[in-house]
C-alpha positions in Angstrom: 59.0 -10.2 46.8 57.5 -8.4 43.8 60.1 -6.5 41.2 60.1 -2.9 41.0 59.1 -1.7 37.3 61.6 0.4 35.8 60.4 4.0 35.3 61.9 5.7 32.3 61.4 9.2 31.5 59.5 9.8 28.1 61.8 10.7 25.2 62.1 14.2 24.4 59.7 15.2 21.6 61.3 16.2 18.6 59.8 18.6 15.8 58.9 16.6 13.0 60.7 17.8 9.8 58.3 17.9 6.9 59.1 18.0 3.1 57.0 20.8 2.8 59.1 23.1 5.1 60.9 25.7 3.0 64.5 24.9 4.5 64.0 21.3 3.4 62.6 22.3 -0.2 65.6 24.6 -0.6 68.0 21.9 0.6 66.6 19.5 -1.9 66.9 22.2 -4.5 70.6 22.4 -3.6 71.0 18.6 -3.9 69.5 18.5 -7.4 71.7 21.0 -8.6 74.9 19.5 -6.9 73.9 16.1 -8.5 73.4 17.4 -12.0 76.9 19.2 -11.8 78.4 16.1 -10.3 76.8 13.9 -13.2 78.0 16.2 -15.9 81.4 16.0 -14.4 81.5 12.5 -14.3 80.3 12.2 -17.9 82.9 14.6 -19.1 85.9 12.6 -17.4 84.4 9.3 -18.8 84.0 10.4 -22.3 87.0 13.1 -22.4 89.3 11.9 -20.1 90.0 15.1 -18.5 88.5 17.1 -15.6 85.8 19.4 -16.3 87.9 22.4 -15.5 90.5 21.5 -17.7 87.9 20.9 -20.6 86.9 24.3 -20.0 90.2 25.6 -20.2 90.9 23.7 -23.5 87.9 25.3 -25.0 88.8 28.7 -24.1 92.3 28.3 -25.6 90.9 26.8 -28.6 88.5 29.9 -29.0 91.4 32.4 -28.2 94.3 31.1 -29.6 97.7 32.9 -28.1 96.2 34.1 -24.9 98.4 34.1 -21.6 97.8 32.5 -18.4 96.3 35.7 -17.1 93.5 36.0 -19.8 92.6 32.6 -19.2 92.0 33.1 -15.6 89.9 35.9 -16.4 88.1 33.9 -19.0 87.3 31.3 -16.5 86.9 33.7 -13.5 89.6 31.6 -11.3 92.3 32.9 -9.5 95.7 33.1 -11.5 97.5 30.5 -9.7 94.4 27.9 -10.6 94.8 28.8 -14.3 98.4 28.2 -13.9 98.1 24.7 -12.5 95.5 23.9 -15.0 98.0 24.9 -17.8 100.8 22.9 -16.3 98.7 19.9 -16.3 97.4 20.4 -19.9 101.0 20.9 -21.0 102.5 17.7 -19.2 99.3 15.8 -21.1 100.6 17.4 -24.3 97.0 18.8 -24.9 98.2 22.4 -25.1 101.6 24.3 -26.0 102.6 27.0 -23.9 105.3 29.2 -25.9 107.2 32.2 -24.7 107.0 35.2 -27.0 108.3 38.6 -27.2 110.8 40.6 -25.1 109.3 39.2 -22.0 110.0 35.5 -21.7 107.9 35.3 -18.7 104.6 35.6 -20.5 103.5 32.8 -22.6 101.1 32.3 -25.4 98.8 29.3 -25.1 97.8 27.1 -28.3 95.7 24.0 -28.6 97.6 21.1 -29.9 96.0 18.4 -32.0 95.5 16.1 -29.0 93.5 18.6 -27.1 91.6 19.3 -30.1 90.5 15.3 -30.1 89.6 15.7 -26.5 87.1 18.4 -27.1 85.6 16.6 -30.1 84.9 13.5 -27.9 83.7 15.5 -24.8 80.2 16.3 -24.1 79.1 19.9 -23.9 78.7 22.6 -22.6 82.6 22.9 -22.0 82.2 25.7 -19.3 80.0 23.1 -17.5 76.3 22.7 -16.9 75.8 25.4 -14.2 77.5 28.4 -15.7 75.6 27.7 -18.8 72.1 27.4 -17.0 73.0 30.7 -15.1 73.8 32.4 -18.3 70.3 31.3 -19.4 68.3 33.1 -16.7 67.1 36.3 -16.7 68.6 39.6 -14.8 66.1 39.9 -12.2 66.4 36.0 -11.3 70.2 36.5 -11.2 70.1 39.5 -9.1 67.8 37.9 -6.5 70.2 34.6 -6.7 73.1 36.8 -6.0 71.6 38.8 -3.1 70.0 35.6 -1.5 73.0 33.3 -2.0 75.5 36.1 -0.6 73.2 36.0 2.5 73.5 32.2 3.0 77.3 32.5 2.5 77.4 35.1 5.3 75.3 32.8 7.5 77.6 30.0 6.6 80.7 32.2 7.3 81.8 30.8 3.9 85.6 31.7 2.6 85.0 34.1 -0.4 88.1 32.9 -2.1 86.8 29.6 -2.6 84.7 31.4 -5.3 87.8 31.3 -7.5 88.0 27.6 -7.6 86.3 25.9 -10.3 83.3 23.7 -8.8 85.1 20.3 -10.8 88.0 21.0 -8.6 86.2 21.1 -5.1 
């Protein structure tokens, strides 16, 4: 008795993804950006021994001796609690001194210590990171388009706007 051939349905056709499609090109651009940022942070940690956000904080404190945690948060465009955590770590590592001054003993003034200055000397720049530095080099029109377009992407992603206050190196 002859055996019956098994009949299978043809696999559904998938739409071919081509590299020239706009979504794929943009995705590749994001990968290039993320990899550039990641590579910079790895180099910073390897050479300086601190995280990228810590290095940025050290440079701000060096450039503005005596500033407080709230001023540091504003300078880095991060939440105050993020700046407090950065300062706590830098104080524990003895890279920064936090001295209470004046009548209000809750406020502190931050000063770079010698060990913090040594970290900055051996660290690769830019201290704020490659992405903020690159963005600062773009013209106003490009920044405006990026702002609008990225806001639209964030809306489609249902992204948490509060994440914008966390340094990329801490994500």
